[in-house]
mmCIF entry with sequence, helices, sheets and N, C-alpha, C, O atoms, coordinates in Angstrom:
data_MODEL
# 
_entry.id   MODEL 
# 
_entity.id                         1 
_entity.type                       polymer 
_entity.pdbx_number_of_molecules   1 
# 
_entity_poly.entity_id                      1 
_entity_poly.type                           'polypeptide(L)' 
_entity_poly.nstd_linkage                   no 
_entity_poly.nstd_monomer                   no 
_entity_poly.pdbx_seq_one_letter_code       MGGLLKRHGAATFSGIAGYLPSETRMYVPKVLATVFHREGIDPEKLPPPSAP 
_entity_poly.pdbx_seq_one_letter_code_can   MGGLLKRHGAATFSGIAGYLPSETRMYVPKVLATVFHREGIDPEKLPPPSAP 
_entity_poly.pdbx_strand_id                 A 
# 
loop_
_entity_poly_seq.entity_id 
_entity_poly_seq.num 
_entity_poly_seq.mon_id 
_entity_poly_seq.hetero 
1 1  MET n 
1 2  GLY n 
1 3  GLY n 
1 4  LEU n 
1 5  LEU n 
1 6  LYS n 
1 7  ARG n 
1 8  HIS n 
1 9  GLY n 
1 10 ALA n 
1 11 ALA n 
1 12 THR n 
1 13 PHE n 
1 14 SER n 
1 15 GLY n 
1 16 ILE n 
1 17 ALA n 
1 18 GLY n 
1 19 TYR n 
1 20 LEU n 
1 21 PRO n 
1 22 SER n 
1 23 GLU n 
1 24 THR n 
1 25 ARG n 
1 26 MET n 
1 27 TYR n 
1 28 VAL n 
1 29 PRO n 
1 30 LYS n 
1 31 VAL n 
1 32 LEU n 
1 33 ALA n 
1 34 THR n 
1 35 VAL n 
1 36 PHE n 
1 37 HIS n 
1 38 ARG n 
1 39 GLU n 
1 40 GLY n 
1 41 ILE n 
1 42 ASP n 
1 43 PRO n 
1 44 GLU n 
1 45 LYS n 
1 46 LEU n 
1 47 PRO n 
1 48 PRO n 
1 49 PRO n 
1 50 SER n 
1 51 ALA n 
1 52 PRO n 
# 
_struct_asym.id          A 
_struct_asym.entity_id   1 
# 
loop_
_struct_conf.conf_type_id 
_struct_conf.id 
_struct_conf.pdbx_PDB_helix_id 
_struct_conf.beg_label_comp_id 
_struct_conf.beg_label_asym_id 
_struct_conf.beg_label_seq_id 
_struct_conf.pdbx_beg_PDB_ins_code 
_struct_conf.end_label_comp_id 
_struct_conf.end_label_asym_id 
_struct_conf.end_label_seq_id 
_struct_conf.pdbx_end_PDB_ins_code 
_struct_conf.beg_auth_comp_id 
_struct_conf.beg_auth_asym_id 
_struct_conf.beg_auth_seq_id 
_struct_conf.end_auth_comp_id 
_struct_conf.end_auth_asym_id 
_struct_conf.end_auth_seq_id 
_struct_conf.pdbx_PDB_helix_class 
_struct_conf.details 
_struct_conf.pdbx_PDB_helix_length 
HELX_P HELX_P1 AA1 GLY A 2  ? ARG A 7  ? GLY A 2  ARG A 7  1 ? 6  
HELX_P HELX_P2 AA2 PHE A 13 ? ILE A 16 ? PHE A 13 ILE A 16 1 ? 4  
HELX_P HELX_P3 AA3 ALA A 17 ? TYR A 19 ? ALA A 17 TYR A 19 5 ? 3  
HELX_P HELX_P4 AA4 SER A 22 ? GLU A 39 ? SER A 22 GLU A 39 1 ? 18 
HELX_P HELX_P5 AA5 PRO A 43 ? LYS A 45 ? PRO A 43 LYS A 45 5 ? 3  
# 
_struct_conf_type.id          HELX_P 
_struct_conf_type.criteria    ? 
_struct_conf_type.reference   ? 
# 
loop_
_atom_site.group_PDB 
_atom_site.id 
_atom_site.type_symbol 
_atom_site.label_atom_id 
_atom_site.label_alt_id 
_atom_site.label_comp_id 
_atom_site.label_asym_id 
_atom_site.label_entity_id 
_atom_site.label_seq_id 
_atom_site.pdbx_PDB_ins_code 
_atom_site.Cartn_x 
_atom_site.Cartn_y 
_atom_site.Cartn_z 
_atom_site.occupancy 
_atom_site.B_iso_or_equiv 
_atom_site.pdbx_formal_charge 
_atom_site.auth_seq_id 
_atom_site.auth_comp_id 
_atom_site.auth_asym_id 
_atom_site.auth_atom_id 
_atom_site.pdbx_PDB_model_num 
ATOM 1   N N  . MET A 1 1  ? 5.097  -3.627  5.371  1.00 0.00 ? 1  MET A N  1 
ATOM 2   C CA . MET A 1 1  ? 3.972  -3.714  6.279  1.00 0.00 ? 1  MET A CA 1 
ATOM 3   C C  . MET A 1 1  ? 2.659  -3.596  5.526  1.00 0.00 ? 1  MET A C  1 
ATOM 4   O O  . MET A 1 1  ? 1.635  -4.094  5.994  1.00 0.00 ? 1  MET A O  1 
ATOM 5   N N  . GLY A 1 2  ? 2.669  -2.941  4.354  1.00 0.00 ? 2  GLY A N  1 
ATOM 6   C CA . GLY A 1 2  ? 1.452  -2.805  3.568  1.00 0.00 ? 2  GLY A CA 1 
ATOM 7   C C  . GLY A 1 2  ? 0.848  -4.140  3.188  1.00 0.00 ? 2  GLY A C  1 
ATOM 8   O O  . GLY A 1 2  ? -0.371 -4.308  3.217  1.00 0.00 ? 2  GLY A O  1 
ATOM 9   N N  . GLY A 1 3  ? 1.706  -5.100  2.829  1.00 0.00 ? 3  GLY A N  1 
ATOM 10  C CA . GLY A 1 3  ? 1.218  -6.431  2.482  1.00 0.00 ? 3  GLY A CA 1 
ATOM 11  C C  . GLY A 1 3  ? 0.563  -7.119  3.666  1.00 0.00 ? 3  GLY A C  1 
ATOM 12  O O  . GLY A 1 3  ? -0.433 -7.826  3.521  1.00 0.00 ? 3  GLY A O  1 
ATOM 13  N N  . LEU A 1 4  ? 1.132  -6.902  4.822  1.00 0.00 ? 4  LEU A N  1 
ATOM 14  C CA . LEU A 1 4  ? 0.572  -7.495  6.040  1.00 0.00 ? 4  LEU A CA 1 
ATOM 15  C C  . LEU A 1 4  ? -0.794 -6.896  6.350  1.00 0.00 ? 4  LEU A C  1 
ATOM 16  O O  . LEU A 1 4  ? -1.704 -7.602  6.787  1.00 0.00 ? 4  LEU A O  1 
ATOM 17  N N  . LEU A 1 5  ? -0.935 -5.596  6.124  1.00 0.00 ? 5  LEU A N  1 
ATOM 18  C CA . LEU A 1 5  ? -2.237 -4.943  6.330  1.00 0.00 ? 5  LEU A CA 1 
ATOM 19  C C  . LEU A 1 5  ? -3.284 -5.570  5.412  1.00 0.00 ? 5  LEU A C  1 
ATOM 20  O O  . LEU A 1 5  ? -4.380 -5.907  5.860  1.00 0.00 ? 5  LEU A O  1 
ATOM 21  N N  . LYS A 1 6  ? -2.957 -5.725  4.142  1.00 0.00 ? 6  LYS A N  1 
ATOM 22  C CA . LYS A 1 6  ? -3.907 -6.307  3.191  1.00 0.00 ? 6  LYS A CA 1 
ATOM 23  C C  . LYS A 1 6  ? -4.212 -7.756  3.524  1.00 0.00 ? 6  LYS A C  1 
ATOM 24  O O  . LYS A 1 6  ? -5.367 -8.179  3.486  1.00 0.00 ? 6  LYS A O  1 
ATOM 25  N N  . ARG A 1 7  ? -3.180 -8.509  3.849  1.00 0.00 ? 7  ARG A N  1 
ATOM 26  C CA . ARG A 1 7  ? -3.358 -9.945  4.128  1.00 0.00 ? 7  ARG A CA 1 
ATOM 27  C C  . ARG A 1 7  ? -4.311 -10.190 5.289  1.00 0.00 ? 7  ARG A C  1 
ATOM 28  O O  . ARG A 1 7  ? -5.061 -11.166 5.285  1.00 0.00 ? 7  ARG A O  1 
ATOM 29  N N  . HIS A 1 8  ? -4.284 -9.306  6.281  1.00 0.00 ? 8  HIS A N  1 
ATOM 30  C CA . HIS A 1 8  ? -5.122 -9.499  7.462  1.00 0.00 ? 8  HIS A CA 1 
ATOM 31  C C  . HIS A 1 8  ? -6.341 -8.589  7.479  1.00 0.00 ? 8  HIS A C  1 
ATOM 32  O O  . HIS A 1 8  ? -7.069 -8.537  8.471  1.00 0.00 ? 8  HIS A O  1 
ATOM 33  N N  . GLY A 1 9  ? -6.565 -7.870  6.380  1.00 0.00 ? 9  GLY A N  1 
ATOM 34  C CA . GLY A 1 9  ? -7.739 -7.011  6.281  1.00 0.00 ? 9  GLY A CA 1 
ATOM 35  C C  . GLY A 1 9  ? -7.743 -5.901  7.312  1.00 0.00 ? 9  GLY A C  1 
ATOM 36  O O  . GLY A 1 9  ? -8.802 -5.490  7.786  1.00 0.00 ? 9  GLY A O  1 
ATOM 37  N N  . ALA A 1 10 ? -6.566 -5.416  7.661  1.00 0.00 ? 10 ALA A N  1 
ATOM 38  C CA . ALA A 1 10 ? -6.451 -4.370  8.677  1.00 0.00 ? 10 ALA A CA 1 
ATOM 39  C C  . ALA A 1 10 ? -6.135 -3.035  8.015  1.00 0.00 ? 10 ALA A C  1 
ATOM 40  O O  . ALA A 1 10 ? -5.627 -2.983  6.895  1.00 0.00 ? 10 ALA A O  1 
ATOM 41  N N  . ALA A 1 11 ? -6.445 -1.965  8.728  1.00 0.00 ? 11 ALA A N  1 
ATOM 42  C CA . ALA A 1 11 ? -6.171 -0.629  8.204  1.00 0.00 ? 11 ALA A CA 1 
ATOM 43  C C  . ALA A 1 11 ? -5.194 0.139   9.088  1.00 0.00 ? 11 ALA A C  1 
ATOM 44  O O  . ALA A 1 11 ? -4.728 1.216   8.714  1.00 0.00 ? 11 ALA A O  1 
ATOM 45  N N  . THR A 1 12 ? -4.884 -0.412  10.257 1.00 0.00 ? 12 THR A N  1 
ATOM 46  C CA . THR A 1 12 ? -4.012 0.301   11.187 1.00 0.00 ? 12 THR A CA 1 
ATOM 47  C C  . THR A 1 12 ? -2.951 -0.640  11.760 1.00 0.00 ? 12 THR A C  1 
ATOM 48  O O  . THR A 1 12 ? -3.041 -1.862  11.644 1.00 0.00 ? 12 THR A O  1 
ATOM 49  N N  . PHE A 1 13 ? -1.962 -0.033  12.372 1.00 0.00 ? 13 PHE A N  1 
ATOM 50  C CA . PHE A 1 13 ? -0.914 -0.800  13.041 1.00 0.00 ? 13 PHE A CA 1 
ATOM 51  C C  . PHE A 1 13 ? -1.524 -1.714  14.110 1.00 0.00 ? 13 PHE A C  1 
ATOM 52  O O  . PHE A 1 13 ? -1.105 -2.861  14.268 1.00 0.00 ? 13 PHE A O  1 
ATOM 53  N N  . SER A 1 14 ? -2.500 -1.201  14.828 1.00 0.00 ? 14 SER A N  1 
ATOM 54  C CA . SER A 1 14 ? -3.133 -1.998  15.886 1.00 0.00 ? 14 SER A CA 1 
ATOM 55  C C  . SER A 1 14 ? -3.732 -3.288  15.348 1.00 0.00 ? 14 SER A C  1 
ATOM 56  O O  . SER A 1 14 ? -3.755 -4.306  16.040 1.00 0.00 ? 14 SER A O  1 
ATOM 57  N N  . GLY A 1 15 ? -4.215 -3.244  14.115 1.00 0.00 ? 15 GLY A N  1 
ATOM 58  C CA . GLY A 1 15 ? -4.834 -4.415  13.514 1.00 0.00 ? 15 GLY A CA 1 
ATOM 59  C C  . GLY A 1 15 ? -3.863 -5.529  13.182 1.00 0.00 ? 15 GLY A C  1 
ATOM 60  O O  . GLY A 1 15 ? -4.271 -6.682  13.041 1.00 0.00 ? 15 GLY A O  1 
ATOM 61  N N  . ILE A 1 16 ? -2.580 -5.206  13.054 1.00 0.00 ? 16 ILE A N  1 
ATOM 62  C CA . ILE A 1 16 ? -1.595 -6.226  12.702 1.00 0.00 ? 16 ILE A CA 1 
ATOM 63  C C  . ILE A 1 16 ? -0.530 -6.426  13.774 1.00 0.00 ? 16 ILE A C  1 
ATOM 64  O O  . ILE A 1 16 ? 0.336  -7.288  13.627 1.00 0.00 ? 16 ILE A O  1 
ATOM 65  N N  . ALA A 1 17 ? -0.580 -5.656  14.829 1.00 0.00 ? 17 ALA A N  1 
ATOM 66  C CA . ALA A 1 17 ? 0.470  -5.709  15.854 1.00 0.00 ? 17 ALA A CA 1 
ATOM 67  C C  . ALA A 1 17 ? 0.711  -7.122  16.367 1.00 0.00 ? 17 ALA A C  1 
ATOM 68  O O  . ALA A 1 17 ? 1.852  -7.501  16.629 1.00 0.00 ? 17 ALA A O  1 
ATOM 69  N N  . GLY A 1 18 ? -0.335 -7.887  16.509 1.00 0.00 ? 18 GLY A N  1 
ATOM 70  C CA . GLY A 1 18 ? -0.195 -9.250  17.019 1.00 0.00 ? 18 GLY A CA 1 
ATOM 71  C C  . GLY A 1 18 ? 0.560  -10.188 16.083 1.00 0.00 ? 18 GLY A C  1 
ATOM 72  O O  . GLY A 1 18 ? 1.015  -11.249 16.511 1.00 0.00 ? 18 GLY A O  1 
ATOM 73  N N  . TYR A 1 19 ? 0.698  -9.818  14.830 1.00 0.00 ? 19 TYR A N  1 
ATOM 74  C CA . TYR A 1 19 ? 1.390  -10.650 13.846 1.00 0.00 ? 19 TYR A CA 1 
ATOM 75  C C  . TYR A 1 19 ? 2.853  -10.250 13.670 1.00 0.00 ? 19 TYR A C  1 
ATOM 76  O O  . TYR A 1 19 ? 3.589  -10.898 12.926 1.00 0.00 ? 19 TYR A O  1 
ATOM 77  N N  . LEU A 1 20 ? 3.271  -9.198  14.341 1.00 0.00 ? 20 LEU A N  1 
ATOM 78  C CA . LEU A 1 20 ? 4.622  -8.668  14.178 1.00 0.00 ? 20 LEU A CA 1 
ATOM 79  C C  . LEU A 1 20 ? 5.559  -9.176  15.270 1.00 0.00 ? 20 LEU A C  1 
ATOM 80  O O  . LEU A 1 20 ? 5.108  -9.564  16.347 1.00 0.00 ? 20 LEU A O  1 
ATOM 81  N N  . PRO A 1 21 ? 6.858  -9.174  14.994 1.00 0.00 ? 21 PRO A N  1 
ATOM 82  C CA . PRO A 1 21 ? 7.829  -9.513  16.036 1.00 0.00 ? 21 PRO A CA 1 
ATOM 83  C C  . PRO A 1 21 ? 7.745  -8.489  17.177 1.00 0.00 ? 21 PRO A C  1 
ATOM 84  O O  . PRO A 1 21 ? 7.360  -7.340  16.960 1.00 0.00 ? 21 PRO A O  1 
ATOM 85  N N  . SER A 1 22 ? 8.102  -8.908  18.369 1.00 0.00 ? 22 SER A N  1 
ATOM 86  C CA . SER A 1 22 ? 7.981  -8.020  19.531 1.00 0.00 ? 22 SER A CA 1 
ATOM 87  C C  . SER A 1 22 ? 8.804  -6.746  19.375 1.00 0.00 ? 22 SER A C  1 
ATOM 88  O O  . SER A 1 22 ? 8.403  -5.690  19.864 1.00 0.00 ? 22 SER A O  1 
ATOM 89  N N  . GLU A 1 23 ? 9.960  -6.832  18.694 1.00 0.00 ? 23 GLU A N  1 
ATOM 90  C CA . GLU A 1 23 ? 10.782 -5.636  18.505 1.00 0.00 ? 23 GLU A CA 1 
ATOM 91  C C  . GLU A 1 23 ? 10.013 -4.577  17.726 1.00 0.00 ? 23 GLU A C  1 
ATOM 92  O O  . GLU A 1 23 ? 10.089 -3.390  18.044 1.00 0.00 ? 23 GLU A O  1 
ATOM 93  N N  . THR A 1 24 ? 9.277  -5.002  16.711 1.00 0.00 ? 24 THR A N  1 
ATOM 94  C CA . THR A 1 24 ? 8.503  -4.069  15.891 1.00 0.00 ? 24 THR A CA 1 
ATOM 95  C C  . THR A 1 24 ? 7.316  -3.535  16.658 1.00 0.00 ? 24 THR A C  1 
ATOM 96  O O  . THR A 1 24 ? 7.001  -2.348  16.575 1.00 0.00 ? 24 THR A O  1 
ATOM 97  N N  . ARG A 1 25 ? 6.652  -4.405  17.407 1.00 0.00 ? 25 ARG A N  1 
ATOM 98  C CA . ARG A 1 25 ? 5.499  -3.953  18.210 1.00 0.00 ? 25 ARG A CA 1 
ATOM 99  C C  . ARG A 1 25 ? 5.906  -2.857  19.169 1.00 0.00 ? 25 ARG A C  1 
ATOM 100 O O  . ARG A 1 25 ? 5.112  -1.954  19.436 1.00 0.00 ? 25 ARG A O  1 
ATOM 101 N N  . MET A 1 26 ? 7.109  -2.906  19.694 1.00 0.00 ? 26 MET A N  1 
ATOM 102 C CA . MET A 1 26 ? 7.577  -1.900  20.641 1.00 0.00 ? 26 MET A CA 1 
ATOM 103 C C  . MET A 1 26 ? 8.143  -0.675  19.917 1.00 0.00 ? 26 MET A C  1 
ATOM 104 O O  . MET A 1 26 ? 8.059  0.439   20.436 1.00 0.00 ? 26 MET A O  1 
ATOM 105 N N  . TYR A 1 27 ? 8.715  -0.866  18.731 1.00 0.00 ? 27 TYR A N  1 
ATOM 106 C CA . TYR A 1 27 ? 9.396  0.206   18.014 1.00 0.00 ? 27 TYR A CA 1 
ATOM 107 C C  . TYR A 1 27 ? 8.415  1.232   17.445 1.00 0.00 ? 27 TYR A C  1 
ATOM 108 O O  . TYR A 1 27 ? 8.613  2.435   17.615 1.00 0.00 ? 27 TYR A O  1 
ATOM 109 N N  . VAL A 1 28 ? 7.386  0.781   16.790 1.00 0.00 ? 28 VAL A N  1 
ATOM 110 C CA . VAL A 1 28 ? 6.458  1.687   16.122 1.00 0.00 ? 28 VAL A CA 1 
ATOM 111 C C  . VAL A 1 28 ? 5.792  2.655   17.107 1.00 0.00 ? 28 VAL A C  1 
ATOM 112 O O  . VAL A 1 28 ? 5.778  3.854   16.829 1.00 0.00 ? 28 VAL A O  1 
ATOM 113 N N  . PRO A 1 29 ? 5.246  2.210   18.226 1.00 0.00 ? 29 PRO A N  1 
ATOM 114 C CA . PRO A 1 29 ? 4.648  3.167   19.160 1.00 0.00 ? 29 PRO A CA 1 
ATOM 115 C C  . PRO A 1 29 ? 5.663  4.188   19.690 1.00 0.00 ? 29 PRO A C  1 
ATOM 116 O O  . PRO A 1 29 ? 5.307  5.340   19.938 1.00 0.00 ? 29 PRO A O  1 
ATOM 117 N N  . LYS A 1 30 ? 6.915  3.774   19.863 1.00 0.00 ? 30 LYS A N  1 
ATOM 118 C CA . LYS A 1 30 ? 7.936  4.709   20.334 1.00 0.00 ? 30 LYS A CA 1 
ATOM 119 C C  . LYS A 1 30 ? 8.221  5.782   19.284 1.00 0.00 ? 30 LYS A C  1 
ATOM 120 O O  . LYS A 1 30 ? 8.389  6.954   19.621 1.00 0.00 ? 30 LYS A O  1 
ATOM 121 N N  . VAL A 1 31 ? 8.274  5.386   18.029 1.00 0.00 ? 31 VAL A N  1 
ATOM 122 C CA . VAL A 1 31 ? 8.498  6.358   16.951 1.00 0.00 ? 31 VAL A CA 1 
ATOM 123 C C  . VAL A 1 31 ? 7.319  7.334   16.879 1.00 0.00 ? 31 VAL A C  1 
ATOM 124 O O  . VAL A 1 31 ? 7.521  8.542   16.750 1.00 0.00 ? 31 VAL A O  1 
ATOM 125 N N  . LEU A 1 32 ? 6.113  6.825   16.960 1.00 0.00 ? 32 LEU A N  1 
ATOM 126 C CA . LEU A 1 32 ? 4.941  7.697   16.914 1.00 0.00 ? 32 LEU A CA 1 
ATOM 127 C C  . LEU A 1 32 ? 4.912  8.663   18.094 1.00 0.00 ? 32 LEU A C  1 
ATOM 128 O O  . LEU A 1 32 ? 4.537  9.824   17.930 1.00 0.00 ? 32 LEU A O  1 
ATOM 129 N N  . ALA A 1 33 ? 5.299  8.206   19.270 1.00 0.00 ? 33 ALA A N  1 
ATOM 130 C CA . ALA A 1 33 ? 5.356  9.087   20.444 1.00 0.00 ? 33 ALA A CA 1 
ATOM 131 C C  . ALA A 1 33 ? 6.412  10.166  20.249 1.00 0.00 ? 33 ALA A C  1 
ATOM 132 O O  . ALA A 1 33 ? 6.212  11.310  20.656 1.00 0.00 ? 33 ALA A O  1 
ATOM 133 N N  . THR A 1 34 ? 7.533  9.811   19.630 1.00 0.00 ? 34 THR A N  1 
ATOM 134 C CA . THR A 1 34 ? 8.593  10.789  19.369 1.00 0.00 ? 34 THR A CA 1 
ATOM 135 C C  . THR A 1 34 ? 8.107  11.844  18.380 1.00 0.00 ? 34 THR A C  1 
ATOM 136 O O  . THR A 1 34 ? 8.368  13.033  18.564 1.00 0.00 ? 34 THR A O  1 
ATOM 137 N N  . VAL A 1 35 ? 7.413  11.424  17.346 1.00 0.00 ? 35 VAL A N  1 
ATOM 138 C CA . VAL A 1 35 ? 6.869  12.379  16.370 1.00 0.00 ? 35 VAL A CA 1 
ATOM 139 C C  . VAL A 1 35 ? 5.919  13.348  17.073 1.00 0.00 ? 35 VAL A C  1 
ATOM 140 O O  . VAL A 1 35 ? 5.984  14.556  16.847 1.00 0.00 ? 35 VAL A O  1 
ATOM 141 N N  . PHE A 1 36 ? 5.057  12.830  17.906 1.00 0.00 ? 36 PHE A N  1 
ATOM 142 C CA . PHE A 1 36 ? 4.110  13.681  18.619 1.00 0.00 ? 36 PHE A CA 1 
ATOM 143 C C  . PHE A 1 36 ? 4.836  14.648  19.552 1.00 0.00 ? 36 PHE A C  1 
ATOM 144 O O  . PHE A 1 36 ? 4.526  15.838  19.588 1.00 0.00 ? 36 PHE A O  1 
ATOM 145 N N  . HIS A 1 37 ? 5.785  14.138  20.292 1.00 0.00 ? 37 HIS A N  1 
ATOM 146 C CA . HIS A 1 37 ? 6.499  14.966  21.269 1.00 0.00 ? 37 HIS A CA 1 
ATOM 147 C C  . HIS A 1 37 ? 7.333  16.052  20.591 1.00 0.00 ? 37 HIS A C  1 
ATOM 148 O O  . HIS A 1 37 ? 7.307  17.207  21.016 1.00 0.00 ? 37 HIS A O  1 
ATOM 149 N N  . ARG A 1 38 ? 8.061  15.697  19.556 1.00 0.00 ? 38 ARG A N  1 
ATOM 150 C CA . ARG A 1 38 ? 8.974  16.651  18.896 1.00 0.00 ? 38 ARG A CA 1 
ATOM 151 C C  . ARG A 1 38 ? 8.273  17.584  17.931 1.00 0.00 ? 38 ARG A C  1 
ATOM 152 O O  . ARG A 1 38 ? 8.628  18.759  17.841 1.00 0.00 ? 38 ARG A O  1 
ATOM 153 N N  . GLU A 1 39 ? 7.275  17.077  17.201 1.00 0.00 ? 39 GLU A N  1 
ATOM 154 C CA . GLU A 1 39 ? 6.650  17.867  16.144 1.00 0.00 ? 39 GLU A CA 1 
ATOM 155 C C  . GLU A 1 39 ? 5.230  18.328  16.488 1.00 0.00 ? 39 GLU A C  1 
ATOM 156 O O  . GLU A 1 39 ? 4.673  19.195  15.815 1.00 0.00 ? 39 GLU A O  1 
ATOM 157 N N  . GLY A 1 40 ? 4.655  17.743  17.537 1.00 0.00 ? 40 GLY A N  1 
ATOM 158 C CA . GLY A 1 40 ? 3.295  18.124  17.915 1.00 0.00 ? 40 GLY A CA 1 
ATOM 159 C C  . GLY A 1 40 ? 2.244  17.630  16.934 1.00 0.00 ? 40 GLY A C  1 
ATOM 160 O O  . GLY A 1 40 ? 1.142  18.176  16.871 1.00 0.00 ? 40 GLY A O  1 
ATOM 161 N N  . ILE A 1 41 ? 2.581  16.596  16.167 1.00 0.00 ? 41 ILE A N  1 
ATOM 162 C CA . ILE A 1 41 ? 1.659  16.050  15.170 1.00 0.00 ? 41 ILE A CA 1 
ATOM 163 C C  . ILE A 1 41 ? 1.015  14.792  15.729 1.00 0.00 ? 41 ILE A C  1 
ATOM 164 O O  . ILE A 1 41 ? 1.699  13.864  16.161 1.00 0.00 ? 41 ILE A O  1 
ATOM 165 N N  . ASP A 1 42 ? -0.301 14.776  15.714 1.00 0.00 ? 42 ASP A N  1 
ATOM 166 C CA . ASP A 1 42 ? -1.033 13.586  16.160 1.00 0.00 ? 42 ASP A CA 1 
ATOM 167 C C  . ASP A 1 42 ? -0.767 12.453  15.166 1.00 0.00 ? 42 ASP A C  1 
ATOM 168 O O  . ASP A 1 42 ? -1.066 12.603  13.981 1.00 0.00 ? 42 ASP A O  1 
ATOM 169 N N  . PRO A 1 43 ? -0.213 11.323  15.619 1.00 0.00 ? 43 PRO A N  1 
ATOM 170 C CA . PRO A 1 43 ? 0.077  10.221  14.699 1.00 0.00 ? 43 PRO A CA 1 
ATOM 171 C C  . PRO A 1 43 ? -1.134 9.745   13.903 1.00 0.00 ? 43 PRO A C  1 
ATOM 172 O O  . PRO A 1 43 ? -0.979 9.244   12.789 1.00 0.00 ? 43 PRO A O  1 
ATOM 173 N N  . GLU A 1 44 ? -2.321 9.891   14.448 1.00 0.00 ? 44 GLU A N  1 
ATOM 174 C CA . GLU A 1 44 ? -3.530 9.487   13.729 1.00 0.00 ? 44 GLU A CA 1 
ATOM 175 C C  . GLU A 1 44 ? -3.785 10.365  12.509 1.00 0.00 ? 44 GLU A C  1 
ATOM 176 O O  . GLU A 1 44 ? -4.502 9.965   11.592 1.00 0.00 ? 44 GLU A O  1 
ATOM 177 N N  . LYS A 1 45 ? -3.202 11.559  12.498 1.00 0.00 ? 45 LYS A N  1 
ATOM 178 C CA . LYS A 1 45 ? -3.419 12.494  11.399 1.00 0.00 ? 45 LYS A CA 1 
ATOM 179 C C  . LYS A 1 45 ? -2.290 12.465  10.373 1.00 0.00 ? 45 LYS A C  1 
ATOM 180 O O  . LYS A 1 45 ? -2.328 13.222  9.402  1.00 0.00 ? 45 LYS A O  1 
ATOM 181 N N  . LEU A 1 46 ? -1.292 11.615  10.564 1.00 0.00 ? 46 LEU A N  1 
ATOM 182 C CA . LEU A 1 46 ? -0.215 11.497  9.591  1.00 0.00 ? 46 LEU A CA 1 
ATOM 183 C C  . LEU A 1 46 ? -0.758 10.878  8.309  1.00 0.00 ? 46 LEU A C  1 
ATOM 184 O O  . LEU A 1 46 ? -1.543 9.931   8.363  1.00 0.00 ? 46 LEU A O  1 
ATOM 185 N N  . PRO A 1 47 ? -0.351 11.400  7.165  1.00 0.00 ? 47 PRO A N  1 
ATOM 186 C CA . PRO A 1 47 ? -0.799 10.791  5.904  1.00 0.00 ? 47 PRO A CA 1 
ATOM 187 C C  . PRO A 1 47 ? -0.124 9.442   5.693  1.00 0.00 ? 47 PRO A C  1 
ATOM 188 O O  . PRO A 1 47 ? 0.965  9.211   6.220  1.00 0.00 ? 47 PRO A O  1 
ATOM 189 N N  . PRO A 1 48 ? -0.744 8.560   4.940  1.00 0.00 ? 48 PRO A N  1 
ATOM 190 C CA . PRO A 1 48 ? -0.101 7.274   4.657  1.00 0.00 ? 48 PRO A CA 1 
ATOM 191 C C  . PRO A 1 48 ? 1.149  7.503   3.812  1.00 0.00 ? 48 PRO A C  1 
ATOM 192 O O  . PRO A 1 48 ? 1.231  8.497   3.090  1.00 0.00 ? 48 PRO A O  1 
ATOM 193 N N  . PRO A 1 49 ? 2.112  6.603   3.892  1.00 0.00 ? 49 PRO A N  1 
ATOM 194 C CA . PRO A 1 49 ? 3.308  6.757   3.066  1.00 0.00 ? 49 PRO A CA 1 
ATOM 195 C C  . PRO A 1 49 ? 2.952  6.647   1.585  1.00 0.00 ? 49 PRO A C  1 
ATOM 196 O O  . PRO A 1 49 ? 2.039  5.913   1.204  1.00 0.00 ? 49 PRO A O  1 
ATOM 197 N N  . SER A 1 50 ? 3.679  7.379   0.772  1.00 0.00 ? 50 SER A N  1 
ATOM 198 C CA . SER A 1 50 ? 3.440  7.300   -0.670 1.00 0.00 ? 50 SER A CA 1 
ATOM 199 C C  . SER A 1 50 ? 4.218  6.122   -1.260 1.00 0.00 ? 50 SER A C  1 
ATOM 200 O O  . SER A 1 50 ? 5.249  5.710   -0.728 1.00 0.00 ? 50 SER A O  1 
ATOM 201 N N  . ALA A 1 51 ? 3.717  5.606   -2.341 1.00 0.00 ? 51 ALA A N  1 
ATOM 202 C CA . ALA A 1 51 ? 4.378  4.475   -3.004 1.00 0.00 ? 51 ALA A CA 1 
ATOM 203 C C  . ALA A 1 51 ? 5.695  4.944   -3.624 1.00 0.00 ? 51 ALA A C  1 
ATOM 204 O O  . ALA A 1 51 ? 5.784  6.067   -4.121 1.00 0.00 ? 51 ALA A O  1 
ATOM 205 N N  . PRO A 1 52 ? 6.714  4.088   -3.596 1.00 0.00 ? 52 PRO A N  1 
ATOM 206 C CA . PRO A 1 52 ? 8.007  4.491   -4.183 1.00 0.00 ? 52 PRO A CA 1 
ATOM 207 C C  . PRO A 1 52 ? 7.937  4.657   -5.678 1.00 0.00 ? 52 PRO A C  1 
ATOM 208 O O  . PRO A 1 52 ? 8.939  4.991   -6.310 1.00 0.00 ? 52 PRO A O  1 
# 
């Protein structure tokens, strides 16, 4: 997804959601809601993933 962010000059999921398959558009918000509900962490405050 990082390449897609760079390609479209976006910094957030919302900026690229329109370019993703519908399964992904629906999956990511559900995962973020689960993180918030279970861990109480605001998804906006999650750090970016580290490079492998």
